[in-house]
MARVEXMAR-141913 format. One record per residue (C-alpha): residue in three letters; residue number from 1; z, x, y. Coordinates in pm, 1 decimal, m for minus. Each point is the difference from the previous one (the first is absolute). Layout:
! residues N
[ALA NUM [Z X Y]]
...
END
This chain:
! residues 323
[MET 1 [1510.8 m4260.8 m8762.6]]
[ARG 2 [m250.3 m45.8 274.3]]
[GLU 3 [m271.9 170.7 27.7]]
[ALA 4 [m78.1 245.4 307.2]]
[GLU 5 [m207.8 m215.8 254.1]]
[HIS 6 [m274.6 307.3 m3.4]]
[LEU 7 [m50.8 24.2 m341.4]]
[PRO 8 [m282.6 m271.1 m30.2]]
[SER 9 [m154.7 222.1 216.0]]
[ILE 10 [m30.9 268.5 m174.4]]
[ARG 11 [m87.8 m129.1 m320.3]]
[ARG 12 [m293.0 m116.4 192.4]]
[ILE 13 [m69.1 327.6 148.2]]
[ARG 14 [26.7 157.2 m346.0]]
[GLY 15 [m255.3 m168.2 m121.1]]
[ILE 16 [m205.4 42.2 283.5]]
[LEU 17 [5.2 387.0 m30.9]]
[ALA 18 [m61.1 m112.9 m380.3]]
[GLN 19 [m340.6 m167.2 103.7]]
[LEU 20 [m134.6 296.5 229.4]]
[ASP 21 [92.4 264.2 m285.4]]
[ALA 22 [m153.3 m195.0 m261.3]]
[PRO 23 [m301.6 188.3 m198.7]]
[GLY 24 [m335.5 m89.6 91.0]]
[SER 25 [168.9 m237.3 295.0]]
[PRO 26 [m251.9 m26.1 279.0]]
[LEU 27 [268.5 24.5 281.8]]
[ARG 28 [143.6 367.0 m186.3]]
[SER 29 [m182.9 171.7 280.5]]
[MET 30 [233.7 m164.3 279.7]]
[ARG 31 [325.3 235.4 m191.0]]
[SER 32 [m239.7 343.6 47.5]]
[ALA 33 [m73.9 181.4 346.3]]
[ASP 34 [m328.5 m117.7 m33.9]]
[ALA 35 [71.3 m320.6 63.9]]
[PRO 36 [m186.5 m189.2 325.5]]
[HIS 37 [252.5 88.3 231.3]]
[PRO 38 [177.4 229.9 m68.7]]
[PRO 39 [317.1 75.3 181.6]]
[PHE 40 [54.7 259.6 226.2]]
[VAL 41 [155.4 313.1 m188.0]]
[PRO 42 [65.9 279.1 265.1]]
[PRO 43 [m203.0 366.7 m58.3]]
[PRO 44 [214.0 291.9 m155.5]]
[LEU 45 [m37.3 178.9 291.4]]
[ALA 46 [96.0 m251.1 283.8]]
[LEU 47 [371.2 108.9 m20.9]]
[SER 48 [m59.9 368.0 35.2]]
[ARG 49 [m149.8 m15.6 287.8]]
[ASP 50 [33.9 m98.8 366.2]]
[LEU 51 [m133.8 m330.7 46.0]]
[ALA 52 [87.9 m61.6 331.9]]
[ALA 53 [m258.0 334.1 88.2]]
[GLU 54 [m277.3 m209.6 m139.3]]
[ALA 55 [m267.2 m188.3 159.9]]
[GLU 56 [72.4 m381.8 45.0]]
[PRO 57 [5.7 m181.2 m325.3]]
[GLU 58 [m226.4 m343.6 m24.8]]
[PRO 59 [242.4 m287.1 88.3]]
[GLU 60 [79.3 m118.6 m355.7]]
[ARG 61 [106.8 365.0 m80.8]]
[ALA 62 [252.2 9.1 310.8]]
[TYR 63 [291.6 m174.0 m147.4]]
[GLU 64 [m2.2 227.0 m325.1]]
[ARG 65 [m101.3 339.9 185.7]]
[THR 66 [349.4 m82.2 217.3]]
[VAL 67 [206.9 m63.3 m333.6]]
[LEU 68 [m132.1 295.9 m115.6]]
[THR 69 [75.0 194.6 263.1]]
[GLN 70 [337.8 m79.5 15.2]]
[VAL 71 [102.7 16.4 m361.3]]
[ARG 72 [m183.1 365.9 44.3]]
[ARG 73 [247.7 64.1 283.5]]
[LEU 74 [336.2 m127.5 m192.7]]
[LEU 75 [m55.0 210.8 m295.2]]
[ASP 76 [m12.3 339.0 145.9]]
[GLY 77 [300.3 m110.5 193.3]]
[ALA 78 [191.7 m172.4 m263.1]]
[THR 79 [346.1 177.5 m122.4]]
[ALA 80 [37.9 m192.4 m299.5]]
[PRO 81 [m133.7 m229.4 m248.5]]
[LEU 82 [m188.7 m307.5 142.1]]
[TRP 83 [m258.3 m252.6 m163.6]]
[PHE 84 [m265.9 m199.9 232.3]]
[SER 85 [43.6 m352.0 m80.5]]
[HIS 86 [m134.2 m334.2 106.9]]
[SER 87 [m333.9 3.2 216.6]]
[THR 88 [m20.3 347.1 m26.4]]
[ALA 89 [11.0 60.6 m384.6]]
[ALA 90 [m209.2 m291.8 m35.8]]
[LEU 91 [m288.6 171.3 232.3]]
[LEU 92 [62.4 343.1 m181.2]]
[HIS 93 [m10.7 m189.5 m354.8]]
[GLY 94 [m347.7 m140.5 106.8]]
[ALA 95 [93.9 m371.1 76.6]]
[TRP 96 [m208.4 m196.2 200.0]]
[SER 97 [206.4 m95.5 361.4]]
[TYR 98 [m59.2 m296.5 222.0]]
[ARG 99 [154.2 m42.6 371.5]]
[THR 100 [258.0 227.9 m151.3]]
[PRO 101 [215.6 150.5 315.9]]
[LEU 102 [m15.3 371.3 87.3]]
[LEU 103 [313.7 135.3 m131.1]]
[VAL 104 [79.8 249.0 m244.8]]
[HIS 105 [307.5 m61.1 m242.8]]
[VAL 106 [176.3 258.4 m192.9]]
[THR 107 [301.9 m83.0 m248.6]]
[ARG 108 [290.2 230.7 m72.6]]
[GLU 109 [289.1 m3.9 m202.0]]
[TRP 110 [256.4 56.2 313.6]]
[ASN 111 [m11.1 m204.0 348.4]]
[PRO 112 [m207.9 194.7 173.4]]
[ARG 113 [27.8 10.9 383.7]]
[VAL 114 [m200.2 m209.2 157.6]]
[GLU 115 [m156.1 94.4 350.3]]
[ARG 116 [m235.2 m259.7 109.2]]
[ASP 117 [m59.0 129.8 377.2]]
[VAL 118 [m148.9 340.9 m150.2]]
[GLU 119 [m120.5 m128.5 m334.2]]
[PRO 120 [m133.0 m347.4 85.7]]
[LEU 121 [m282.9 19.6 m267.4]]
[VAL 122 [266.0 97.1 m265.0]]
[ARG 123 [234.2 m238.5 m213.6]]
[ARG 124 [246.6 144.9 m202.9]]
[HIS 125 [128.1 m197.7 m316.5]]
[HIS 126 [335.3 138.8 m226.7]]
[THR 127 [50.4 m168.1 m336.0]]
[THR 128 [36.9 127.7 m354.0]]
[LEU 129 [m360.5 91.3 m187.2]]
[PRO 130 [m15.7 16.5 m349.7]]
[PRO 131 [m211.4 287.3 m130.0]]
[GLN 132 [m233.7 m270.1 m90.6]]
[ASP 133 [m38.4 m116.0 297.7]]
[ARG 134 [m112.4 342.2 128.0]]
[ALA 135 [m351.4 143.6 m5.1]]
[THR 136 [m226.3 234.2 167.3]]
[VAL 137 [m349.6 m28.8 140.2]]
[LEU 138 [m182.3 305.5 83.5]]
[ASP 139 [334.1 121.7 16.5]]
[VAL 140 [149.7 m200.8 220.1]]
[PRO 141 [385.2 m148.9 m108.9]]
[VAL 142 [m107.0 m409.6 19.1]]
[THR 143 [155.9 m279.3 m184.0]]
[SER 144 [m156.0 m100.5 m307.1]]
[LEU 145 [m297.1 m293.5 1.1]]
[ALA 146 [296.7 m222.9 m88.2]]
[ARG 147 [234.1 63.4 222.8]]
[THR 148 [m254.6 24.8 265.3]]
[LEU 149 [m127.9 m343.9 m50.4]]
[VAL 150 [325.9 m137.6 m18.9]]
[ASP 151 [114.1 153.2 306.6]]
[CYS 152 [m336.7 m108.4 161.6]]
[LEU 153 [42.2 m394.9 m130.6]]
[ARG 154 [327.4 m0.4 191.9]]
[THR 155 [m73.5 178.9 316.0]]
[LEU 156 [m389.4 m71.5 111.0]]
[PRO 157 [m124.6 m295.6 154.1]]
[ARG 158 [m90.4 m247.0 m255.6]]
[ASP 159 [m352.7 82.8 46.7]]
[GLY 160 [42.8 376.4 m62.6]]
[ALA 161 [231.4 m32.3 m246.4]]
[LEU 162 [m242.3 m187.8 m216.4]]
[VAL 163 [m285.1 216.6 32.1]]
[ALA 164 [226.2 312.3 m94.6]]
[CYS 165 [134.5 m191.1 m291.5]]
[ASP 166 [m363.6 m72.8 m145.4]]
[SER 167 [m106.6 328.9 78.4]]
[LEU 168 [337.1 202.2 m168.1]]
[PHE 169 [m69.8 m229.2 m302.7]]
[ARG 170 [m360.7 126.3 m4.2]]
[LEU 171 [95.3 342.8 4.4]]
[GLY 172 [259.5 m13.9 m297.0]]
[ALA 173 [335.2 m148.5 150.5]]
[ASP 174 [187.2 m84.4 m323.5]]
[PRO 175 [98.3 m390.6 3.1]]
[ASP 176 [281.2 106.8 m202.6]]
[ASP 177 [136.0 201.1 240.4]]
[VAL 178 [m38.2 m176.9 252.6]]
[SER 179 [201.3 m269.9 m119.0]]
[ARG 180 [253.4 224.3 m81.9]]
[ILE 181 [38.9 103.7 358.8]]
[VAL 182 [m84.2 m376.2 107.1]]
[SER 183 [313.1 m54.1 m216.5]]
[ALA 184 [216.8 235.5 189.7]]
[SER 185 [m91.7 m111.1 324.5]]
[GLY 186 [188.7 m325.9 5.2]]
[GLY 187 [156.5 m44.5 339.9]]
[LYS 188 [m205.2 269.7 178.2]]
[ARG 189 [m213.1 m122.6 342.8]]
[GLY 190 [m344.9 m70.4 m132.4]]
[VAL 191 [60.2 m59.4 m315.0]]
[VAL 192 [m83.0 m426.7 14.0]]
[GLN 193 [m301.8 139.8 120.0]]
[ALA 194 [m100.8 232.0 m238.9]]
[ARG 195 [106.8 m303.0 m321.1]]
[ARG 196 [m222.0 m191.0 192.3]]
[LEU 197 [m292.1 202.0 80.6]]
[LEU 198 [m32.3 149.1 m381.9]]
[ASP 199 [m48.3 m404.4 m57.4]]
[LEU 200 [m328.2 75.3 228.8]]
[CYS 201 [m127.7 348.2 m153.9]]
[ASP 202 [m287.8 30.3 m162.2]]
[PRO 203 [m132.3 339.2 m92.2]]
[ARG 204 [m398.2 m106.3 m71.9]]
[SER 205 [9.3 m36.8 377.8]]
[ALA 206 [m291.7 224.2 115.0]]
[SER 207 [48.0 87.3 351.3]]
[PRO 208 [306.4 m78.5 266.5]]
[GLY 209 [m185.1 m283.7 140.1]]
[GLU 210 [m26.5 m181.6 m311.9]]
[THR 211 [366.5 52.5 m42.4]]
[VAL 212 [96.6 m151.5 361.9]]
[THR 213 [m247.5 m242.0 m42.7]]
[ARG 214 [178.5 m148.8 m326.3]]
[LEU 215 [316.6 3.4 191.1]]
[VAL 216 [m133.6 m231.9 246.7]]
[THR 217 [m96.6 m243.8 m311.1]]
[ALA 218 [353.4 75.1 m134.7]]
[ASP 219 [127.8 m157.9 394.7]]
[ALA 220 [m266.8 m246.3 7.0]]
[GLY 221 [213.3 m200.1 m287.7]]
[LEU 222 [m280.4 72.4 m259.7]]
[PRO 223 [2.0 38.5 m318.5]]
[ARG 224 [m2.4 356.8 m163.1]]
[ALA 225 [m319.3 172.4 98.0]]
[GLU 226 [m168.1 151.4 m321.0]]
[CYS 227 [m107.7 388.3 61.7]]
[GLN 228 [m344.6 155.7 m146.4]]
[ILE 229 [m183.7 m376.8 m105.6]]
[GLU 230 [m265.4 66.0 m288.4]]
[VAL 231 [m256.4 m282.0 105.9]]
[PRO 232 [m311.9 36.7 m241.1]]
[THR 233 [m304.4 m98.6 239.2]]
[GLY 234 [m374.5 23.6 23.1]]
[ARG 235 [15.0 332.5 142.1]]
[GLY 236 [206.0 175.3 m302.7]]
[THR 237 [397.0 m40.2 8.1]]
[CYS 238 [166.3 30.7 370.8]]
[PHE 239 [407.5 91.5 44.9]]
[VAL 240 [95.4 m218.6 288.7]]
[ASP 241 [303.4 202.8 221.0]]
[LEU 242 [200.1 m324.0 m23.0]]
[GLY 243 [3.5 m349.9 m66.0]]
[TRP 244 [110.0 m292.5 m185.8]]
[GLU 245 [m245.7 m37.7 m327.1]]
[ASP 246 [97.5 m374.9 m93.1]]
[MET 247 [m134.0 m86.8 333.1]]
[LYS 248 [m267.6 218.4 17.0]]
[VAL 249 [58.5 137.0 351.8]]
[ALA 250 [m27.7 387.3 24.0]]
[VAL 251 [153.3 230.2 358.8]]
[GLU 252 [m190.9 260.5 24.9]]
[PHE 253 [114.8 293.8 260.1]]
[ASP 254 [m273.7 192.8 149.6]]
[GLY 255 [165.9 320.7 178.3]]
[GLU 256 [m168.0 136.4 255.9]]
[ILE 257 [m48.5 392.4 m225.9]]
[LYS 258 [m268.1 m231.6 m202.2]]
[TYR 259 [m288.2 m18.5 308.6]]
[ALA 260 [166.9 362.9 175.0]]
[GLY 261 [m146.1 243.8 m258.6]]
[GLY 262 [341.4 26.9 m228.5]]
[VAL 263 [m201.4 m130.0 m299.3]]
[PRO 264 [m345.4 115.4 m141.5]]
[GLY 265 [m233.2 m198.2 128.2]]
[ASP 266 [m185.2 m91.4 316.7]]
[ALA 267 [166.9 m258.2 221.5]]
[ASP 268 [m249.3 m271.8 m46.3]]
[VAL 269 [m46.9 38.5 m407.1]]
[VAL 270 [331.6 m50.5 8.2]]
[ARG 271 [4.3 m303.4 195.6]]
[ARG 272 [m307.9 m135.5 m190.9]]
[ASP 273 [172.1 96.8 m358.5]]
[GLU 274 [295.7 m193.4 179.8]]
[ALA 275 [m157.8 m311.3 54.2]]
[ALA 276 [m184.1 m35.2 m317.2]]
[ARG 277 [333.4 60.1 m191.9]]
[GLN 278 [115.9 m264.9 246.7]]
[ARG 279 [m277.8 m240.2 m72.7]]
[ALA 280 [24.0 59.1 m369.3]]
[LEU 281 [403.9 m126.8 17.3]]
[GLU 282 [m77.5 m317.3 176.0]]
[ASP 283 [m331.7 m65.6 m238.1]]
[ALA 284 [299.3 27.6 m275.9]]
[GLY 285 [158.6 m284.7 185.5]]
[TRP 286 [278.3 249.1 225.4]]
[THR 287 [98.8 m8.4 320.7]]
[VAL 288 [27.1 302.5 184.8]]
[VAL 289 [251.6 65.4 306.3]]
[ARG 290 [m88.2 330.5 155.3]]
[VAL 291 [296.5 236.0 177.3]]
[CYS 292 [m26.0 245.1 236.4]]
[TRP 293 [243.6 235.7 172.2]]
[ALA 294 [m20.1 m208.4 314.6]]
[ASP 295 [63.8 m327.3 m176.1]]
[LEU 296 [362.8 154.4 m106.7]]
[ALA 297 [86.5 33.2 361.8]]
[ASP 298 [m36.7 m395.3 m7.2]]
[PRO 299 [228.4 m55.9 m316.4]]
[ILE 300 [42.7 m390.1 110.1]]
[GLY 301 [m382.1 m60.9 27.8]]
[LEU 302 [m47.9 201.2 m306.4]]
[GLU 303 [249.7 m229.0 m212.6]]
[GLN 304 [m153.3 m304.9 99.0]]
[ARG 305 [m302.0 140.1 m113.2]]
[LEU 306 [125.1 103.8 m259.3]]
[ARG 307 [185.1 m366.0 m109.0]]
[ALA 308 [m295.0 m172.0 128.3]]
[ALA 309 [m198.0 186.9 m270.5]]
[TYR 310 [223.0 m53.7 m256.1]]
[LEU 311 [81.0 m394.8 60.6]]
[ALA 312 [m404.4 m14.9 m7.4]]
[GLY 313 [m17.1 161.2 m363.7]]
[ARG 314 [269.4 m212.6 m125.5]]
[ARG 315 [m183.9 m306.9 125.4]]
[ARG 316 [m293.9 115.8 m153.0]]
[ARG 317 [155.5 62.8 m322.2]]
[MET 318 [201.8 m369.6 m37.6]]
[LEU 319 [m350.3 m124.4 83.9]]
[ALA 320 [m180.5 135.2 m284.8]]
[LEU 321 [307.4 m108.5 m221.0]]
[THR 322 [m56.3 m291.8 76.1]]
[ALA 323 [m334.9 m44.8 m44.6]]
END
């Protein structure tokens, strides 16, 4: 019997998660709530008060606040079992989001009445939802991590879907459950995208920006970029965000949080440490490509930069082999 198309991806992801969980692994903290860039987790009180009456939220929290307000309203008005699903469940589970459409997804086991004129932000779904695909977060019924992951892969734009996928695996989605749900989804809308994105998934990604950058490398036709590459340098061991070890090309994503008080330390100190780290990598023979959010707004330009760096690394390697 022919092997299911997604099974090699599941085996690879299972191996990555085993690496993260291995005793003594320097990457083990990425699976904890103390990771460098923890996902947003709604505070326990967020669903029990009128968020609309609060002060205007920070711009980056406006999406979460709007969704949670709708979740509270739908819960209060529910007369039959429901589960929040898709990107809404991903938010409640604590997963990262990236360019996620502002919608609230609700799944029921019977065909819902659709009133988009009355509820423009609500998308209602109906399907059989087995017990293993149900969960709760803060006493709110949601789809399980694995079911949420597959629903996001099938329905979100590619970049947002991959961000959710990386994050949900890190939060504990079981690869075997994901495999079961993908197999059961054959013929459904978006399942082809889901299989392709599983092949690109890597739970070692430490931020949404790193995930989207990795997607750009794939779209550029480059070989798979590895995450969290361990590089010995004169300054000690460095872990580069992603890149190609054989070509000695590192890609580092610089999120604005580094310079805006989102991590401990003065912004100038962070910049100096970053510059010293780059010099150490370059002294070790690596080329470093720095990427920021503005670069992601021009994916074609970024593809060209990444491809040029990779091809230059390949030329250096070929010259070294023939020297």
